[in-house]
N, C-alpha and C positions, 0 to 999 in steps of 0.2 A: 296771457295777455288775452282778455275777453276785446271780442270784435264788436265793431260799432255799431248800434241799431239803426234800420233801414231808416230813419229819421237822419241821421248823421249821415249816412253811404249820399241820401239825395241832396242834402246839403254841400255837401261838397263836391259833387258833377255839378251844382249849378253858381258855385263861387270859382271855380275852374272856369268852364265855359263863358262866364261874363267876364274873367280878368282874363282870357283869349282873345276874346273880341275887342275888350275895352284897350289891351296894350299890344299883341300879337297878331297882327292881320296874317301873316305867312303861316298861320294853323288855320286850318277849315274847320276840325271840331277838334276834342279834347276827350281821350279814353280814358277810362277808368274801371279797371278792376279790382277785387276784392278778393283776400285769400287771408283769412284769421283776421289776424291786427294789423292788416297789412292792406293801402291803397297801392296799386301800380299804374302812374302815370304813363301816360303816352301822346304825342301828337301827331297828328294827320295835317302834310301839307297838301296844297294844292296838287300837285298830279297824285296824286294816291299813295305815297310814303310816309309809313309809319314811321316814328321814332321815338323809340323808348326814350322817357326824359329823367324819372324819380321815383323813388316809393316814399311812400310817409306809411308813418309807424302809428296807431292809433294811441292816445294816450287817456283817452276817459275825454278829451273835450271835443269839443265842432270845432272850435277857433285854433288849437293849437298842441301841434302833427312835429314827431319825433321825422327826420330829414334825414333820406340818403340819394346820393349822384346815380343815376346811370351809368356804369365806365364801360362803352361802347369796346375799351382797348380793349377787355378782358370779360363783356358782355355779363358782368354781373352789380349787384349794387354796392356804395360803399356810403360807411354810415359819413356827412359830414356836416361843415357848418355852413350860416347860412351868411350872406355878408352884413348881417346885421353881428355875426358873432355867436350864434347860439345854435344849437344844434337841432332847435326846433323855432316853429314858427307857423305865418300861416300857412295856409293849404296856398295862396296868391305870393307870397313872399318865396316859394320852393317855386312857382310856374316860374317867373322874374326870374330866378338864381339858373334856374337847366335851361330857359328860354336863350340868355345871355349867352352861356356860354355855347349850346348848342346852335343859336341862330345869328351868333357870331355879335351880339352887341349890349355892348359891356356895360354901356348907360343902364341897361339895368339892376346894375349893381349900385350905383350914388344912391345916396339917403336923398330923400323926397323932402320935399318942400313943402308945408302948412301954412298960414300964414308970416312968413317969416320964419320958421323955427323945422330944421331935421328932424325927421321919422325915418 
């Protein structure tokens, strides 16, 4: 697997930060570190606590990534399915899924409605 280009790494961080500001006020920032084709994402709370959230796998697209949730009970990542039913999706979907779990807000898993249609 190829590593994402620098432009994709920058875009990923910007997308995650924008979504965190929009939907997750509990997070003061989002940390992204890269290792090969993987991006490891953690959220930082106001008290300075850092929560590992998920891992993304680069598949050649800046908008669709493989998803693995962080399992605190095992201190590892497990390939997972997003609420959409797919094992891949946007970085924003991954952030919503993980924050829904770790910040205890299951409304993040409900389909978004736009113009009367589910998305």
